[in-house]
Structures are given as C-alpha cells and as structure tokens.
Kinemage of the C-alpha trace (Angstrom):
@kinemage 1
@onewidth
@group {chain A} dominant
@subgroup {mainchain}
@vectorlist {calphas} color= white
{ca met a 1} P 31.278 194.414 127.528
{ca asn a 2} L 30.456 198.034 128.236
{ca gly a 3} L 33.206 200.145 129.773
{ca ser a 4} L 33.003 202.298 132.877
{ca ile a 5} L 34.227 205.720 133.947
{ca ala a 6} L 37.864 205.841 135.065
{ca leu a 7} L 38.585 208.162 137.994
{ca pro a 8} L 41.468 208.892 140.365
{ca ala a 9} L 41.082 206.764 143.508
{ca asp a 10} L 40.283 209.705 145.798
{ca phe a 11} L 37.655 211.014 143.353
{ca ser a 12} L 36.070 207.565 143.165
{ca asp a 13} L 36.016 207.356 146.980
{ca ala a 14} L 34.159 210.679 147.233
{ca val a 15} L 31.520 209.490 144.759
{ca lys a 16} L 31.093 206.163 146.581
{ca his a 17} L 30.742 208.022 149.889
{ca ala a 18} L 27.949 210.136 148.375
{ca ala a 19} L 26.274 207.040 146.899
{ca lys a 20} L 26.281 205.363 150.309
{ca met a 21} L 24.501 208.357 151.862
{ca val a 22} L 21.810 208.306 149.183
{ca asp a 23} L 21.383 204.536 149.464
{ca lys a 24} L 20.689 204.769 153.209
{ca ala a 25} L 18.266 207.700 152.898
{ca glu a 26} L 14.512 207.179 152.778
{ca tyr a 27} L 13.846 210.740 151.605
{ca val a 28} L 16.223 213.065 149.758
{ca arg a 29} L 15.942 216.823 149.320
{ca val a 30} L 17.564 217.925 146.047
{ca ile a 31} L 18.518 221.537 145.294
{ca ser a 32} L 19.906 222.503 141.890
{ca his a 33} L 20.653 225.596 139.835
{ca tyr a 34} L 18.041 226.884 137.401
{ca asp a 35} L 20.212 227.119 134.280
{ca ala a 36} L 20.529 224.416 131.594
{ca asp a 37} L 23.310 222.565 133.416
{ca gly a 38} L 21.484 222.717 136.736
{ca leu a 39} L 18.188 221.596 135.227
{ca ala a 40} L 19.923 218.710 133.477
{ca ala a 41} L 21.694 217.769 136.727
{ca gly a 42} L 18.404 217.862 138.629
{ca ser a 43} L 16.624 215.818 135.967
{ca val a 44} L 19.345 213.152 135.999
{ca met a 45} L 19.203 212.890 139.781
{ca ala a 46} L 15.393 212.766 139.744
{ca gly a 47} L 15.519 209.892 137.269
{ca ala a 48} L 18.056 208.009 139.375
{ca leu a 49} L 16.151 208.495 142.642
{ca arg a 50} L 12.891 207.476 140.996
{ca arg a 51} L 14.529 204.274 139.735
{ca met a 52} L 15.720 203.546 143.292
{ca gly a 53} L 12.201 204.046 144.621
{ca lys a 54} L 13.333 206.916 146.846
{ca gln a 55} L 11.047 209.710 147.935
{ca phe a 56} L 12.526 213.057 146.975
{ca his a 57} L 11.739 216.732 146.486
{ca leu a 58} L 13.579 218.621 143.729
{ca ser a 59} L 13.780 222.422 143.606
{ca met a 60} L 15.649 224.791 141.308
{ca val a 61} L 17.100 227.996 142.754
{ca lys a 62} L 18.789 231.030 141.224
{ca gly a 63} L 21.461 231.200 143.880
{ca leu a 64} L 22.541 229.847 147.233
{ca asp a 65} L 22.896 232.893 149.453
{ca ala a 66} L 22.463 233.012 153.223
{ca gly a 67} L 18.702 233.489 152.885
{ca ala a 68} L 18.339 230.400 150.697
{ca val a 69} L 20.387 228.290 153.115
{ca glu a 70} L 18.251 229.526 156.015
{ca arg a 71} L 15.038 228.566 154.198
{ca ile a 72} L 16.414 225.103 153.451
{ca ala a 73} L 17.467 224.708 157.102
{ca lys a 74} L 13.911 225.413 158.274
{ca glu a 75} L 12.614 222.477 156.225
{ca gly a 76} L 14.306 220.047 158.609
{ca asn a 77} L 15.569 217.616 155.973
{ca ala a 78} L 17.859 214.788 157.064
{ca asn a 79} L 19.526 214.244 153.672
{ca ile a 80} L 20.242 216.979 151.114
{ca ile a 81} L 21.963 216.932 147.719
{ca phe a 82} L 23.128 220.195 146.149
{ca leu a 83} L 23.765 220.093 142.415
{ca asp a 84} L 25.823 222.565 140.368
{ca met a 85} L 26.440 224.577 143.548
{ca gly a 86} L 27.634 224.280 147.107
{ca ser a 87} L 31.439 224.318 147.076
{ca gly a 88} L 31.440 228.104 147.032
{ca gln a 89} L 28.992 228.229 149.950
{ca ile a 90} L 30.583 225.571 152.130
{ca asp a 91} L 30.166 227.519 155.392
{ca gly a 92} L 26.415 227.691 154.860
{ca leu a 93} L 26.189 224.007 153.973
{ca glu a 94} L 28.135 223.052 157.097
{ca ser a 95} L 25.592 224.954 159.205
{ca leu a 96} L 22.800 222.617 158.083
{ca asp a 97} L 21.690 219.945 160.555
{ca ala a 98} L 21.687 217.260 157.872
{ca lys a 99} L 23.821 214.858 155.889
{ca val a 100} L 24.855 216.938 152.883
{ca val a 101} L 26.313 216.087 149.473
{ca ala a 102} L 27.477 218.845 147.106
{ca leu a 103} L 28.091 217.895 143.469
{ca asp a 104} L 29.735 221.044 142.149
{ca his a 105} L 32.180 221.822 139.345
{ca his a 106} L 32.902 225.403 140.398
{ca lys a 107} L 36.130 226.316 142.153
{ca pro a 108} L 35.799 225.263 145.819
{ca leu a 109} L 36.670 227.373 148.835
{ca arg a 110} L 38.089 224.494 150.875
{ca lys a 111} L 37.576 220.876 151.844
{ca ser a 112} L 35.029 219.963 154.500
{ca lys a 113} L 34.892 217.242 157.136
{ca lys a 114} L 31.101 217.489 157.320
{ca val a 115} L 29.931 217.972 153.717
{ca ile a 116} L 30.642 215.311 151.093
{ca gln a 117} L 31.996 217.342 148.194
{ca val a 118} L 32.194 215.693 144.783
{ca asn a 119} L 34.216 218.359 143.007
{ca pro a 120} L 36.712 217.725 140.179
{ca his a 121} L 38.999 220.545 141.345
{ca phe a 122} L 39.995 218.453 144.370
{ca his a 123} L 41.229 215.681 142.077
{ca gly a 124} L 43.346 217.419 139.447
{ca met a 125} L 40.516 218.108 136.995
{ca asp a 126} L 39.347 221.465 135.668
{ca gly a 127} L 35.676 221.921 136.480
{ca met a 128} L 35.350 224.657 133.891
{ca val a 129} L 36.030 222.356 130.924
{ca glu a 130} L 36.179 218.722 132.096
{ca ala a 131} L 33.063 218.313 134.249
{ca cys a 132} L 29.801 220.153 134.880
{ca gly a 133} L 26.920 219.774 137.310
{ca ala a 134} L 25.047 217.390 135.023
{ca ser a 135} L 28.046 215.156 134.309
{ca leu a 136} L 28.750 214.902 138.058
{ca ser a 137} L 25.088 214.067 138.663
{ca leu a 138} L 25.304 211.285 136.082
{ca leu a 139} L 28.568 210.054 137.606
{ca leu a 140} L 26.898 209.570 140.985
{ca ser a 141} L 23.814 208.065 139.330
{ca val a 142} L 25.694 205.360 137.397
{ca val a 143} L 27.762 204.492 140.471
{ca met a 144} L 24.446 203.900 142.259
{ca asp a 145} L 23.006 201.880 139.340
{ca glu a 146} L 24.478 201.115 135.901
{ca ala a 147} L 20.937 201.237 134.484
{ca asn a 148} L 21.139 205.014 134.851
{ca trp a 149} L 23.279 205.243 131.716
{ca asp a 150} L 19.984 205.852 129.918
{ca leu a 151} L 20.097 209.304 131.577
{ca ser a 152} L 23.408 210.148 129.867
{ca pro a 153} L 21.798 212.161 127.019
{ca ile a 154} L 20.365 214.568 129.597
{ca ala a 155} L 23.800 214.942 131.176
{ca leu a 156} L 25.334 215.710 127.783
{ca ala a 157} L 22.716 218.427 127.266
{ca gly a 158} L 24.002 219.910 130.529
{ca val a 159} L 27.567 219.795 129.219
{ca val a 160} L 26.506 221.628 126.060
{ca gly a 161} L 24.390 224.070 128.062
{ca asp a 162} L 27.454 224.914 130.163
{ca arg a 163} L 29.421 225.379 126.914
{ca gln a 164} L 31.971 222.770 127.936
{ca his a 165} L 31.719 221.054 124.543
{ca met a 166} L 33.508 223.907 122.772
{ca gly a 167} L 36.781 222.686 121.325
{ca gly a 168} L 35.724 219.087 121.936
{ca met a 169} L 34.658 217.177 125.039
{ca lys a 170} L 37.319 216.703 127.696
{ca gly a 171} L 37.842 214.818 130.943
{ca leu a 172} L 34.763 213.340 132.602
{ca asn a 173} L 32.538 214.826 129.893
{ca gln a 174} L 34.487 213.007 127.185
{ca gln a 175} L 34.267 209.693 129.036
{ca ile a 176} L 30.513 210.080 129.421
{ca leu a 177} L 30.115 210.870 125.725
{ca glu a 178} L 32.195 207.882 124.629
{ca leu a 179} L 30.370 205.484 126.938
{ca ala a 180} L 26.952 206.894 125.976
{ca val a 181} L 27.806 206.324 122.300
{ca glu a 182} L 29.051 202.812 123.123
{ca arg a 183} L 25.690 202.087 124.785
{ca lys a 184} L 23.838 203.611 121.800
{ca his a 185} L 22.124 206.311 123.868
{ca val a 186} L 23.739 209.002 121.676
{ca thr a 187} L 25.133 209.227 118.143
{ca val a 188} L 27.667 211.799 116.913
{ca gln a 189} L 28.033 213.413 113.493
{ca arg a 190} L 29.636 216.600 112.170
{ca gly a 191} L 27.278 219.354 111.074
{ca leu a 192} L 26.539 223.065 110.786
{ca asn a 193} L 25.750 224.257 114.296
{ca leu a 194} L 22.536 226.084 113.389
{ca thr a 195} L 18.894 225.110 113.828
{ca gly a 196} L 15.777 226.538 112.226
{ca thr a 197} L 13.232 226.097 109.450
{ca thr a 198} L 14.276 228.147 106.414
{ca val a 199} L 17.780 229.520 105.916
{ca leu a 200} L 16.354 233.028 106.390
{ca asp a 201} L 14.661 232.081 109.660
{ca thr a 202} L 17.742 230.250 110.938
{ca ile a 203} L 20.172 233.137 110.510
{ca ser a 204} L 17.852 236.020 111.376
{ca asn a 205} L 16.827 234.352 114.668
{ca ser a 206} L 20.289 233.101 115.600
{ca val a 207} L 21.665 234.304 118.934
{ca asp a 208} L 24.349 231.633 119.403
{ca pro a 209} L 26.135 232.243 117.134
{ca tyr a 210} L 25.144 235.896 116.874
{ca phe a 211} L 25.931 237.426 113.490
{ca val a 212} L 26.541 241.176 113.713
{ca gly a 213} L 24.485 242.941 111.057
{ca leu a 214} L 22.401 239.826 110.328
{ca ser a 215} L 20.854 238.418 113.509
{ca gly a 216} L 17.506 240.114 114.090
{ca arg a 217} L 17.508 241.707 110.624
{ca glu a 218} L 15.553 239.680 108.060
{ca glu a 219} L 16.089 242.146 105.206
{ca asn a 220} L 19.856 242.069 105.700
{ca val a 221} L 19.854 238.273 105.847
{ca ala a 222} L 17.806 238.022 102.645
{ca ala a 223} L 20.223 240.341 100.830
{ca phe a 224} L 23.220 238.424 102.196
{ca leu a 225} L 21.821 235.081 101.021
{ca glu a 226} L 20.886 236.384 97.598
{ca ser a 227} L 24.431 237.747 97.193
{ca val a 228} L 25.787 234.203 97.537
{ca lys a 229} L 23.026 232.714 95.338
{ca ile a 230} L 21.158 230.935 98.140
{ca asn a 231} L 17.360 231.075 98.175
{ca pro a 232} L 16.365 232.589 101.559
{ca lys a 233} L 13.234 230.414 101.631
{ca ser a 234} L 15.153 227.148 101.197
{ca pro a 235} L 14.567 224.724 104.085
{ca met a 236} L 17.711 224.528 106.192
{ca gly a 237} L 17.764 220.751 106.085
{ca ser a 238} L 17.462 220.540 102.303
{ca leu a 239} L 20.581 222.540 101.365
{ca asp a 240} L 22.877 220.401 99.238
{ca glu a 241} L 26.541 219.978 100.147
{ca val a 242} L 27.799 222.709 97.780
{ca tyr a 243} L 25.491 225.399 99.182
{ca arg a 244} L 25.991 224.196 102.749
{ca arg a 245} L 29.751 224.594 102.386
{ca lys a 246} L 29.324 227.998 100.765
{ca leu a 247} L 27.036 229.146 103.586
{ca thr a 248} L 29.454 227.804 106.205
{ca ser a 249} L 32.390 229.642 104.601
{ca met a 250} L 30.522 232.946 104.333
{ca leu a 251} L 29.232 232.794 107.913
{ca ser a 252} L 32.705 231.864 109.190
{ca leu a 253} L 34.157 234.913 107.447
{ca arg a 254} L 31.378 236.964 109.003
{ca leu a 255} L 32.306 235.803 112.513
{ca met a 256} L 35.995 236.437 111.871
{ca gly a 257} L 35.172 239.920 110.608
{ca gln a 258} L 33.336 240.793 113.822
{ca gly a 259} L 36.371 239.808 115.890
{ca cys a 260} L 35.374 236.401 117.229
{ca arg a 261} L 38.062 234.122 118.613
{ca pro a 262} L 39.205 231.267 116.316
{ca glu a 263} L 37.689 228.656 118.644
{ca thr a 264} L 34.312 230.397 118.338
{ca val a 265} L 34.493 230.388 114.541
{ca glu a 266} L 35.439 226.712 114.552
{ca glu a 267} L 32.294 225.889 116.544
{ca leu a 268} L 30.139 226.865 113.563
{ca val a 269} L 30.801 223.338 112.340
{ca ser a 270} L 30.902 220.947 115.269
{ca asp a 271} L 29.861 217.555 116.554
{ca val a 272} L 26.096 217.161 116.747
{ca his a 273} L 25.140 214.841 119.612
{ca trp a 274} L 21.874 213.219 118.546
{ca ile a 275} L 19.541 211.677 121.138
{ca pro a 276} L 17.524 208.954 119.326
{ca ser a 277} L 15.088 208.407 122.208
{ca met a 278} L 14.040 212.077 122.180
{ca glu a 279} L 14.561 212.863 118.479
{ca leu a 280} L 16.528 215.944 119.536
{ca ser a 281} L 20.171 216.927 119.627
{ca ala a 282} L 21.859 217.617 122.964
{ca ser a 283} L 22.186 221.230 121.806
{ca asp a 284} L 18.430 221.448 121.176
{ca leu a 285} L 17.682 219.984 124.598
{ca ala a 286} L 20.149 222.376 126.233
{ca asp a 287} L 18.468 225.347 124.538
{ca leu a 288} L 15.037 224.157 125.656
{ca leu a 289} L 16.176 223.591 129.240
{ca asn a 290} L 17.844 226.987 129.321
{ca ala a 291} L 14.658 228.670 128.102
{ca cys a 292} L 12.560 226.812 130.694
{ca gly a 293} L 14.866 227.897 133.499
{ca arg a 294} L 15.269 231.498 132.415
{ca met a 295} L 11.520 231.898 131.843
{ca asp a 296} L 10.680 230.521 135.331
{ca his a 297} L 9.272 227.186 134.118
{ca glu a 298} L 11.863 224.875 135.658
{ca gly a 299} L 9.321 222.088 136.232
{ca leu a 300} L 8.582 222.032 132.526
{ca gly a 301} L 12.275 221.478 131.833
{ca val a 302} L 12.369 218.494 134.177
{ca ala a 303} L 9.208 217.061 132.593
{ca leu a 304} L 10.790 217.462 129.156
{ca ser a 305} L 13.928 215.633 130.280
{ca met a 306} L 11.798 212.853 131.713
{ca gly a 307} L 10.273 212.253 128.267
{ca asp a 308} L 6.985 214.187 128.468
{ca arg a 309} L 6.138 214.852 124.801
{ca glu a 310} L 3.541 217.513 125.667
{ca ala a 311} L 6.252 219.399 127.533
{ca leu a 312} L 8.277 219.575 124.308
{ca glu a 313} L 5.681 221.707 122.537
{ca gln a 314} L 5.385 224.061 125.507
{ca ala a 315} L 9.163 224.287 125.845
{ca asn a 316} L 9.506 225.186 122.166
{ca gly a 317} L 7.102 228.076 122.761
{ca leu a 318} L 9.196 229.272 125.700
{ca arg a 319} L 12.347 229.003 123.614
{ca arg a 320} L 10.850 231.299 120.974
{ca gln a 321} L 9.920 233.855 123.647
{ca tyr a 322} L 13.316 233.598 125.318
{ca thr a 323} L 15.235 233.915 122.050
{ca ser a 324} L 13.190 236.972 121.137
{ca lys a 325} L 14.088 238.660 124.445
{ca ile a 326} L 17.776 237.818 124.131
{ca leu a 327} L 17.887 238.935 120.504
{ca lys a 328} L 16.268 242.271 121.330
{ca arg a 329} L 18.888 243.035 123.994
{ca leu a 330} L 21.825 241.865 121.851
{ca leu a 331} L 20.693 244.194 119.073
{ca glu a 332} L 20.770 247.053 121.596
{ca ile a 333} L 24.249 246.066 122.773
{ca glu a 334} L 25.429 245.851 119.165
{ca glu a 335} L 24.092 249.375 118.605
{ca asp a 336} L 25.179 250.979 121.897
{ca gly a 337} L 28.235 248.926 122.848
{ca ala a 338} L 29.436 248.668 126.445
{ca glu a 339} L 31.055 251.063 128.880
{ca gln a 340} L 34.806 250.619 128.481
{ca lys a 341} L 37.362 250.714 131.298
{ca asp a 342} L 41.052 249.873 131.157
{ca his a 343} L 40.589 246.211 132.016
{ca ile a 344} L 36.836 245.493 131.940
{ca gln a 345} L 33.726 246.392 129.966
{ca tyr a 346} L 30.173 246.451 131.308
{ca phe a 347} L 26.553 247.118 130.396
{ca asp a 348} L 23.177 247.263 132.136
{ca ala a 349} L 20.974 244.161 132.098
{ca pro a 350} L 17.426 245.163 133.098
{ca asp a 351} L 16.261 241.530 133.454
{ca pro a 352} L 18.488 239.681 135.978
{ca ser a 353} L 17.349 236.264 134.716
{ca leu a 354} L 18.754 237.051 131.265
{ca ala a 355} L 21.921 238.828 132.404
{ca gly a 356} L 24.239 235.823 132.322
{ca ala a 357} L 23.192 234.748 128.842
{ca gln a 358} L 23.400 238.298 127.485
{ca cys a 359} L 26.816 238.760 129.079
{ca gly a 360} L 28.222 235.545 127.633
{ca leu a 361} L 26.867 236.083 124.129
{ca ala a 362} L 27.885 239.750 124.007
{ca met a 363} L 31.383 238.809 125.201
{ca gln a 364} L 31.725 236.077 122.594
{ca tyr a 365} L 30.207 237.739 119.536
{ca ile a 366} L 29.938 241.535 119.899
{ca leu a 367} L 32.272 243.188 122.396
{ca asp a 368} L 36.039 243.493 122.888
{ca gln a 369} L 37.473 239.970 123.150
{ca gly a 370} L 40.429 241.224 125.172
{ca lys a 371} L 38.487 242.250 128.292
{ca pro a 372} L 36.126 240.367 130.621
{ca thr a 373} L 32.518 241.546 130.442
{ca leu a 374} L 30.172 242.421 133.310
{ca ala a 375} L 26.377 242.698 133.121
{ca leu a 376} L 24.837 244.763 135.932
{ca ser a 377} L 21.260 244.139 137.084
{ca lys a 378} L 19.634 246.437 139.629
{ca ala a 379} L 16.780 245.143 141.805
{ca asp a 380} L 15.549 245.781 145.356
{ca gly a 381} L 18.327 248.246 146.064
{ca lys a 382} L 21.022 245.737 145.113
{ca val a 383} L 23.178 245.234 142.029
{ca lys a 384} L 23.680 241.699 140.729
{ca val a 385} L 26.854 241.224 138.693
{ca ser a 386} L 27.111 238.567 135.980
{ca ser a 387} L 30.574 238.147 134.497
{ca arg a 388} L 32.061 236.329 131.526
{ca gly a 389} L 35.448 235.941 129.896
{ca thr a 390} L 36.575 234.045 126.829
{ca lys a 391} L 38.358 230.712 127.250
{ca his a 392} L 41.426 232.463 125.863
{ca leu a 393} L 41.371 234.979 128.735
{ca val a 394} L 40.869 232.176 131.261
{ca ser a 395} L 43.859 230.315 129.793
{ca lys a 396} L 45.932 233.476 130.361
{ca gly a 397} L 44.999 233.539 134.055
{ca leu a 398} L 41.625 235.303 134.278
{ca asp a 399} L 39.828 234.175 137.460
{ca leu a 400} L 36.513 235.987 137.711
{ca ser a 401} L 35.427 234.110 140.848
{ca ser a 402} L 38.419 235.561 142.716
{ca gly a 403} L 38.251 238.937 141.007
{ca leu a 404} L 34.659 239.510 142.039
C-alpha cells in the first residue's frame, strides 16, 4: 500500500482548510511566481484543478507589490490561490474581497484570520530547505485527490529549481521524493551533475556549476581536457567510468581552487531524479522552466509541464538563449569582480529578469563566499535589489529578508 505525507496536526489542518475552499469553488484564480519553483507550483495546481473539472485562470507574476494586488482586486474574483508568494504581503492579501489561500515557503510576517496560509514556518519547518512553492502545491493537490501524485515530478523540478535539493532532500521535499519513487513516478541514481552533448560543449556552456577560466572559453576547455587525456569531442554520455571519475576529480579540484564551499563541490556528483514519463531529469525540467520564466514565456513552461512535446523543443531553444545571456554576464563578473564593502558585495545587473540568477551563481562560484551578494537593477527611476547568500552564511544567522 502506498504511503502518505506525514505532517504536524496543525499543518495538516491548514492544508485541509485550503482544500475545502478549493472544493467549494466553481472558479479559481491562481497567481504564481515566474521562476522555476513558481512555474512548477502553478503547473501542479493547474493539473489538479483540471482533474477536478474546475474552471481556473493561472497567471505568473514577477512580484506581488501594491500595484499587483490592486490589479487582482479589480478582477473581482471570489476565490484566489497565491503560490510561492503571499506570506510576505499579507496586508495586501487581507484587503482582497475574496476567499484567499497563500501557499508560500518564504518567511511569513504574521498569521492571519482571513487568509488561509499554508506555510511551513508556522509548523516548525524551514521553508528555505524543507519545502518550496511547488512541494506545497503538490501537498494541497494530493490532499484533494491522491491521483495527483502523477504531478510529483513537476513538484520535484520546483524543488531543484529552488536549489533545495543541495545536500540532499529534506522535510516535505524528502517525503515527496520518497513517495514519488515508491509510486514509480521518479527514479533516482547518482551521476555527474552536468548536461550537454560533447564534453567540450558541456563544460564550455556550463553556468551551474560555473568553472572560472573554463566556462565560456572553448579553447581553454579543449586545452584542459587534452591535459588530462580526454578527447574534447567525446560524447558526454559515452565516457567510460575511468575517464568520468578523472573528469569529476579534476573539475572538483577546479571548484575548490576558485573558493567554492564544500557543499557546492559535493553537488558536482549528486542524485539525478529521472522522470520516465517525460524522458527528462528534474534538473533538466527545472532549467527549462527557469528559462521559460526568465525569457517571458511562462505559458510555454506550463505547457511543457503538462506534457506538450512541441513545447519541449521551443523550451530547449529558450534555454540556449537564456544560458548564453547568463554566461555572458558571468564572464564579465569574473573579469570585473564586484564592488566590495565591509559586509556586502554588489554589482550592476542591467537585465532585472536575470538579476537573481546572476546574483546566485556569482555568489556561489565567483565572488567572496564570506559576504552576501547584491545585484542592482535600475529601471523606471527605481532600483531593484536581488540578494543571495550561501547556505553556510544562512546557517550562521544571515537573514536577507530582514536585512533588506
């Protein structure tokens, strides 16, 4: 008999309360974030609502400021679900003349008597490592209907997209993985955490991990591979075990040499979560969803998650464009560095939609690991700040949501 997710009683009550609201609704407005986690969360919820025969309208947004809340209010919806957001904007959500559910893993401001908040932080769980928007969306979905376990691979792509898989799945995410494997929706195997065609292509186009001196530099990669007796034109998938281990060792040393944290180096070899129904890994799907969101093709990401094979080809094209843009900026950051202050470091991010990704990757692979990193984007007379810190800094007490 298949198992089920174990939750604290008060957490389970919050989820059941949200499920009851959805069950009674004829039409549901769904608002989610546009990143990989948000797109995965939205796709899971869309699949669940479609199975229930509910009418719904799903939109992805880049943020939930006062203007966004005002626009949503003007729509006059009776039932609204916010995914991967909401707990940090609880005042705005309470102003809505609607029944509102917020599935959010970010640190909440406070509890609410009006808004149903499904947030792990209220129940002794860390929403930064144990649950994400997509895993909360799946949690609600399987409480509504056990058949929705077939959406678990999409949720796991959200977990990976939110980088909560690093160091191993934990909390709600771990339970979802174990139960998805039990139901044969996902398989797990250890492998080199790199994707590409040839070895040369794989390393020279790699942004996560980003190899200082190699990523974006084909000639350097070719020389590096030849120095360890690996043919640069060898297909990545055809490397035998001896050469694969040699490549893994050399790339690990490379990451250590550029100052990466031990947990980052360890992720070079990690669990690969394979999705048989899509013939993709969760990491691949996360990358594709991220590219769709960042390149303003959120609908394509949802179509991909729903199994549209034509969407896969288009999404792969977007991923190539997105990776090229990210790689170009990371090369500039590698060359120019960041402005250093006593306790922070920062750099300009001309494209706001890429700022978060650039900030996270630069923090993890290029810049000083001992300081949080800010990426500043200027538009319409305003400055948007994206911030990142390593898990090590967070474990020592860094709280960027409070600091900013």
